[in-house]
Every structure is written in structure tokens, then in C-alpha cells.
C-alpha positions in Angstrom: 0.0 0.0 0.0 2.7 2.5 1.0 4.9 1.7 -2.1 1.8 2.1 -4.4 1.0 5.4 -2.7 4.6 6.7 -3.2 4.3 5.8 -6.9 1.1 7.7 -7.2 2.7 10.7 -5.5 5.6 10.7 -7.9 3.2 10.6 -10.8 1.3 13.6 -9.4 4.5 15.6 -8.9 5.2 15.3 -12.6 1.5 15.7 -13.7 2.2 19.0 -15.3 4.5 17.4 -17.9 1.7 16.7 -20.4 1.2 16.3 -24.1 0.0 19.8 -24.9 -1.3 18.6 -28.3 -4.0 16.7 -26.6 -7.5 18.1 -27.0 -9.6 19.1 -24.0 -12.5 16.6 -23.3 -14.4 18.8 -20.9 -18.0 19.4 -21.9 -19.5 22.8 -22.5 -21.2 22.6 -19.1 -17.8 22.9 -17.4 -16.1 26.2 -16.7 -13.2 27.3 -14.4 -12.3 30.3 -12.3 -9.6 31.2 -9.8 -10.1 32.2 -6.2 -7.8 33.3 -3.4 -7.3 30.8 -0.7 -6.0 32.8 2.3 -6.0 29.8 4.5 -3.5 28.1 2.3 -1.7 31.3 1.2 -2.3 30.5 -2.5 -4.9 30.8 -5.2 -7.0 27.8 -6.3 -8.3 27.0 -9.7 -11.9 25.8 -9.4 -13.9 23.7 -12.0 -17.6 24.1 -12.1 -20.0 21.6 -13.7 -23.6 22.9 -14.3 -26.5 20.6 -15.3 -27.6 20.8 -18.9 -30.8 22.7 -18.0 -29.2 25.1 -15.6 -29.6 28.2 -17.8 -33.2 27.4 -18.9 -34.6 26.8 -15.4 -34.7 28.9 -12.3 -34.6 26.2 -9.7 -31.9 25.6 -7.1 -29.5 22.6 -7.2 -27.6 20.4 -4.7 -23.8 20.6 -4.8 -21.0 18.0 -4.8 -17.6 19.3 -3.7 -14.8 17.1 -5.2 -11.0 17.1 -4.8 -8.3 16.7 -7.5 -10.3 18.6 -10.1 -7.5 18.0 -12.7 -8.7 14.4 -12.9 -12.5 14.9 -13.0 -13.5 16.4 -16.3 -10.7 16.7 -18.8 -8.2 14.1 -20.1 -5.8 16.9 -21.0 -5.3 17.8 -17.4 -5.5 14.3 -15.8 -2.4 12.3 -15.1 -3.8 8.8 -15.7 -7.3 9.2 -17.2 -10.3 11.4 -16.1 -13.4 10.3 -14.2 -15.7 11.6 -17.0 -17.8 13.3 -14.4 -19.4 15.7 -16.8 -20.4 13.1 -19.4 -21.7 10.7 -16.8 -23.8 13.3 -15.1 -25.1 14.4 -18.5 -26.1 10.9 -19.3 -28.1 10.7 -16.0 -29.6 14.1 -16.5 -28.4 14.6 -12.9 -29.7 17.7 -11.2 -26.6 18.6 -9.3 -23.8 21.1 -9.5 -20.2 19.8 -9.1 -17.4 22.0 -7.8 -14.0 20.5 -8.4 -11.0 21.9 -6.5 -7.6 21.5 -8.1 -5.0 19.9 -5.9 -1.8 21.8 -5.1 0.5 19.5 -7.2 3.5 19.2 -4.8 1.3 20.5 -2.0 -1.3 17.8 -2.5 -0.2 15.6 0.3 -0.1 18.6 2.7 -3.6 19.8 1.7 -5.2 16.4 1.9 -3.9 14.9 5.1 -5.6 16.0 8.4 -2.5 15.1 10.5 1.2 15.2 10.0 2.7 11.8 9.1 6.0 11.1 10.7 7.5 9.9 7.5 5.7 11.8 4.7 4.8 15.1 6.5 1.5 16.8 5.5 -1.2 17.8 8.0 -2.9 20.9 6.5 -6.3 19.5 5.6 -7.9 21.6 8.4 -6.7 24.7 6.5 -7.9 23.2 3.2 -11.3 22.5 4.5 -11.6 25.9 6.1 -11.0 27.3 2.7 -13.8 25.2 1.2 -16.3 26.0 4.0 -15.5 29.7 4.7 -14.2 31.0 1.4 -15.2 28.8 -1.5 -18.7 27.6 -0.5 -19.9 31.2 0.3 -18.7 32.3 -3.2 -20.4 29.3 -4.9 -23.7 29.9 -3.0 -23.5 33.6 -4.0 -22.7 32.9 -7.7 -25.0 30.0 -8.4 -28.5 28.8 -7.5 -27.6 26.3 -4.8 -29.4 24.4 -2.1 -27.3 25.4 0.8 -28.4 22.9 3.5 -26.2 20.1 4.6 -28.6 17.5 3.2 -27.9 19.0 -0.2 -24.2 19.3 0.2 -21.9 16.3 -0.6 -18.1 16.0 -0.4 -16.3 13.3 -2.5 -12.8 12.2 -3.2 -10.4 9.3 -3.7 -7.3 8.1 -1.9 -6.1 11.2 0.1 -9.2 12.9 -1.1 -11.2 10.1 0.4 -9.4 10.5 3.7 -10.0 14.2 3.7 -13.7 13.9 2.6 -14.3 11.6 5.6 -12.4 14.0 7.9 -14.6 16.8 6.5 -17.8 15.1 7.7 -16.3 14.9 11.3 -14.9 18.4 11.2 -18.0 20.1 9.6 -21.0 17.8 10.1 -23.3 20.9 9.9 -22.0 21.5 6.3 -21.6 18.2 4.7 -24.6 15.8 5.0 -23.3 13.3 2.4 -19.9 11.9 1.4 -18.5 9.7 -1.3 -15.4 8.0 0.2 -13.4 6.2 -2.5 -10.3 4.2 -1.5 -9.6 6.3 1.5 -5.9 6.6 2.6 -6.7 6.0 6.2 -3.3 4.4 6.7 -1.4 7.7 6.5 -3.2 9.1 9.6 -4.6 5.8 10.9 -4.2 6.4 14.6 -5.5 9.9 14.6 -8.5 9.4 12.2 -9.8 6.3 14.1 -9.4 8.1 17.4 -11.3 11.1 16.1 -14.1 8.8 14.9 -14.2 7.0 18.3 -14.8 10.4 20.0 -17.6 11.3 17.6 -20.9 11.0 19.4 -23.2 12.2 16.6 -23.1 10.4 13.3 -25.7 11.5 10.8 -23.8 11.7 7.6 -24.8 9.5 4.6 -21.7 7.6 3.4 -20.9 5.7 0.2 -17.7 3.7 0.6 -15.8 2.2 -2.3 -12.6 0.3 -2.6 -11.0 -2.5 -4.6 -9.7 -5.8 -3.3 -6.4 -5.3 -5.2 -5.3 -1.9 -4.0 -2.0 -2.9 -2.6 0.3 -5.6 -1.4 -2.0 -6.6 1.4 -5.7 -6.2 2.5 -5.2 -3.1 4.7 -7.5 -1.0 2.6 -10.4 -3.4 3.2 -9.5 -3.9 6.8 -9.4 -0.2 7.5 -12.7 0.4 5.6 -14.5 -2.4 7.5 -13.2 -1.1 10.8 -14.3 2.4 10.1 -17.8 1.3 9.0 -18.1 -0.8 12.1 -17.2 2.2 14.3 -19.8 4.3 12.5 -22.4 1.7 13.0 -21.8 1.7 16.8 -23.0 5.4 16.8 -26.3 4.7 15.0 -28.6 1.9 14.0 -27.6 0.1 10.9 -31.2 -0.1 10.0 -31.2 3.6 9.0 -29.4 2.5 5.8 -27.1 5.5 5.9 -24.0 3.5 4.8 -23.3 1.8 1.5 -20.0 -0.1 0.9 -18.8 -1.6 -2.3 -15.6 -3.7 -2.5 -14.8 -4.3 -6.2 -13.3 -7.6 -7.2 -10.0 -7.0 -9.0 -10.3 -3.2 -8.3 -7.0 -1.4 -8.1 -6.0 2.0 -6.7 -6.5 4.0 -9.8 -8.8 6.3 -11.8 -10.5 3.5 -13.5 -11.9 2.1 -10.3 -13.2 5.5 -9.2 -14.5 6.4 -12.7 -16.4 3.1 -12.9 -17.8 3.6 -9.4 -18.9 7.2 -9.7 -22.4 6.7 -11.2 -23.5 4.2 -8.6 -22.2 6.4 -5.9 -24.1 9.4 -7.2 -27.3 7.5 -7.6 -27.1 6.0 -4.1 -26.4 9.4 -2.6 -29.6 10.7 -4.2 -28.7 12.4 -7.5 
């Protein structure tokens, strides 16, 4: 698991070395803008997907906040294939806005780890989430017709993005009512994230968990995911059906697994 993660990190560090001749695959429903992120002392490029009927209707829409925006909509900016989020939502006629936040390239590990890892560093996800909640979300709610309540606000990501999405539901339960947790890298902050969940007395978030059974050299991904789901279920009745867990046979720690699992996650979460 650790060796595979290191390989993925190396690929990310060189993600900007792209074939510039490649054509963009983002649909016309996707646009971008840049916003200052004072919590991170940088500026962030944000990708926005709007439903096909957004301009013709006056209704409000739920919002999904997603990490690693470079990999969500456009093959040109992805490092190992995009998720095809825009095409998949178009095919579903999904009535939801997606806000993709670009990772910070060499700062990705810092931004998407809640706690500092003794070997790999990091630990600035609290600042990153504060940016989302206190800077980005208010701007999105001001600019677009959004449903602002937590039941209409989802956070979703994979690997480190899965870890930080789960952390977000514990840090801001009043903001994020739903979460898509794909292949969460619990291992990098295992002690701290499990202790935080154990201290959590109120668990009302709706979770969709996904991982593959071939994500590393051992079964630690599945073990961690099962352990976390068990902890969640000690805080509320399983009969509420607020969790869904998919373990994909042959699934590896890559964009294909997450791309293939996206539609089922979106549908289960209510979109």
C-alpha cells in the first residue's frame, strides 16, 4: 500500500508534464475560475459543472464538492485518465452542481492529510477544509443557484481525497450531509482518524464507501474500511441504511476504479 502510494505521489509531482497537443475533453457545461485561498496562502483553480438545464430553469441545485479537479472532467489535465464526471452526469440528467478543487501539485499531500505523518509530512487538511467551507462555499452559493443545507451538500474524493472527505464530515457535520469516500488513505493518519471517529458522538452523515480488493500488497484498505464502517455503526442503527459499501473484485488503486464507481455512488447518494 505504501509503495503504491509513493508511486502515485511521484506521478502527481510530474503531472504538469503533459502532451500539450491533446485536446480538451471537458464538456460545455464545465467552466473554471480562480479564487484566493488565504487559509493556504495561495490561489486555487476551481472547476464548475452545471446541469444541462441550468440556464433554462430557475430552480436551485444540490452541490457536490470534489477534490483533485484535474482528474474529474478533462483528459488533457488528468495524469492517468479522467473520471468523465461531466459526461456521466449528462447521461443521468443529474440535477446537481459539481465543484472541483484542483490539488496543489507538490502541495497535494499537505492539503489532503488531516494530521502530519512522521515519514511523509503533511497535515494541513484543516486549513484546506476551512478554505472550502469559509471561502469557496460562500462564493459558490452567492454565484450559483444552490441548495445550501447540509442534506444537499456532498463531499467526495479518492485516496487522500477520500481520507479528507471523511475528515470533513467529522470536522464540519453541519455543512456536509453526504460523502463519497473512495479508496480512503486512512493508513497515512490511521491512529488519529480512528481516534477522532471514536470520540464522535453524533453520526448522521450518509456515506458511500468504495474500494477494490487489489489496491495494494495486502488487504489493509479493506480492513481499515471495514473497521471504520463498524465504528460508524456503533454510533447509529444500521437499520437507518445511511451507509453503503462496495468492494470491487479486482479493483486497483487508480482512476478506472473511481471512474467506474462514480455513477453508482451518485445515484445512491440521491442524485
